[in-house]
N, C-alpha and C positions, 0 to 999 in steps of 0.2 A: 650425307644420306638424308632423304626427306623424312619428315616426321608427320604423323597424323594423330589426331585425338578421336577416340571412339567412345560412343555411349556404351554403358555396361552391357546392355542387351546385345549390341553389335559384337562386343567382346565374347559374350557367351556363344553366340552363333558361330563365330570364327573358330572357337575351340571345338565345336561339335563337328565341323566340316572335315572331310578327308583332305589329304595333301593337295591333289589337283584342284579341288574346289577352294581351298585356302589360297592357292596361288592366284586363281582367277579373282577371288575377292580382294587380295592385296593389290592387284593391278587396278581394280576399281578404286581403291583408296587413293592410289597414286594419282589417278586422273582427277580426283576431287569431285565436286558437285554433290548431287543428292539433296535430300531435304528431310526434315524431321517428321516422319510419318506418324509417330506416336506422341506428338506434342500435346494433343488433348488429354490423353491418358496421364502424362507426366504433370500437366498443369492442374488437372481436375481431381486427381486421386486424393490429395490432402483435403479437398473440400468434401469428398465422399466420406472420408474417415471422420471428419469433424461433425458430420451430420448436416452440413449446409446444403447438400444436394441429395434429393430422393430420386426415384426412377425418372419422373417427369423432368426434374432439374437436370439430370444427366443428359437426357434426350435433347433438351433445349439448348444446353450449353455446348454440347458436342456439335449440334447443328449449326451453331454460330462459328465454329472453328474448322469444320471439315464437311466435305460433301462425298456422295457416292460411297464407294467401298471403304475409303478411309474413315468416313463417319461410322459405317457399319461395324468395323472391327474395333475401333476405339470405344464405341458405345457398348459393344458386347463385353469387352474387358472390364470396363467400369461397372457394368451391371453385375458381372460375376463377383467383383470385389465388394459391391454393395450387399449382395446376398450373403457372402461370407461374413462380413462384419455384422449383419443383422442377427446372426446366431450367437454372437459373443458380446460380452460386456467389456468394453475397452475404455481407456482414457487417453485422449490425444496428447501427444508429447511433441516437443520442439524438434524439428529436423535439423541435423547438423549441416554445417557448410559443406559444399561439395569438395571432394578431393579429386585431383588429377594425378595419377601415378604412372610412371614409365614402366612398361613391361619389358624388363631386362634390357638388352641392346637391340631390340627389334625396330626401334624408331616409332613404335606405337605407344600412345599414352591412353590410359583408360580413365574415363570420367566416372567417378563413384558418387552418386547422390540418390540414395534409396528414397522411393516416392512416399513411403508410409512410415510414420513413427507413432508408436502407441505403447501403452502399458496394459497388461492383462494378468490377473491372478498374481499380483505382486512382482511381476517381472516386466522389464522394458525391452522393446523390440524395435529393430529397424528392418523394413522389408522392401525388397525389390519386387516389382510387379512385372512378370514375363507374359507377353501377349502375342508373340510371333508363332504362327502355326507350323511353319516348316523351317528348319528340321525340328522334330521333337527332341527335347533335351534328355540325354542319357544320365544315368546316375553319376557317371564319371565327370561329365561336364558340370552338372549341378554341384558336385563336390569341389571341383577346382574353382568354380566361380564363387561359391560361398566361402571357401577357404581364403581366396584372394580378397574378397570383400572384408571379411573379419580381420585378417591380418593387417590390412592397410588402415583400418580405422582404430585398431588397437593403439592406445596411447594418445589418440586424437580426441577422445571424448572424456567428459567430466563425470561420467556415470557408467555403471555396468550395464551393458546392452547385449542381448542375443540377436543374431542375424537370421533372416529368413528369405527365401525366394518363393513367391506365390505364383504358380503356373496357372493362369486363368484359362488356358486352352484345355488342359486336362483337369482343372479344378482340384489341384493338389498342392500341398504345402511341403517344402523341403527345409529342414531345420539343421542346426549345427550337429545335433546328435546323429544325423544321417551321413555326415561327411566321411568318406572312405579314408581308411588309414593311409593309403598310398597317394592321397591327393597332392601332397607336396612334390612327390616324384613325377606324377602325371603332369603337374603344372610346369615343372622344370623342363620336361621333355617337349612340351608344347612351346615353351619359350625358346628353346634351342631350334626347334624346327621352324618356327615363325621367323626367328632371326635370320636363318639361312635363306628362307624364301623371300623375305623382305630385301635382303642384300641382292638376291638374284633379280628381283623385279627392278630395284634401283639401278642396277648395272646395265639393264637392257631397255630402259625407258627414260624419256625426258619428262619429268613431272610438270603438270599444269598447276600453277598456284591456285590455292583454294581461297575463295572469298571469305572474309571474316564473318563469323556467325553461321556459316554453312554447317549443316548437320545432316544426319541420315536417319531413315527409319531403322529401328533396331534389327530389321530383317536383313538389310545389307545396303551400304551407302549408295551404290550406283544402280540399284534395282528399282525401277519405276513401274514394275508390273504389279498386278493385283496379287495380294497375299493369297496363298492357297488355303482352301478350307480343309 
């Protein structure tokens, strides 16, 4: 069975989709291809947190890395992050090494590398920045994602850390205290469903090898259309 590595944002979107759209997305994963639409956000977010980039710096730096609508949406996400940080007193912390974890027996591996690490009010945080407009993330998906992120970093860090997801589209912060009690059960159900769908896709398709280093926008790997506003 083929295997694919997904960015964490792609994983969140996959959890949010219904069955038929998950099936379509998995077929796209099997074909490979795509590109990392959100690379400017991922690369520049630490520089925004450290204070190295102000608004003008964001605009100039994103302009060197992207054009058109890609520039527009990456710039918007970083600007929202900058405004959020400007209202808080934080201290920059070292980001941990990325983790790549297999999602059950689905053949899918999830890349975990929170973009932002900081301390505030005596606590340390690791934060994933979500910037994809469609679909909006439900409380259930945010709970599953944050639960997955927290559990896989548990034991990997040398310090006590709280985990966050910052939705730059709706300008909202989702923290561990908001994780639903049934998040583990929801995640297991998704794992089983995606495992069955991935097996179905693999049994009916001939995968095309993916080039080393290929990645996708967190919106969806094979989607090359403009993000919806």
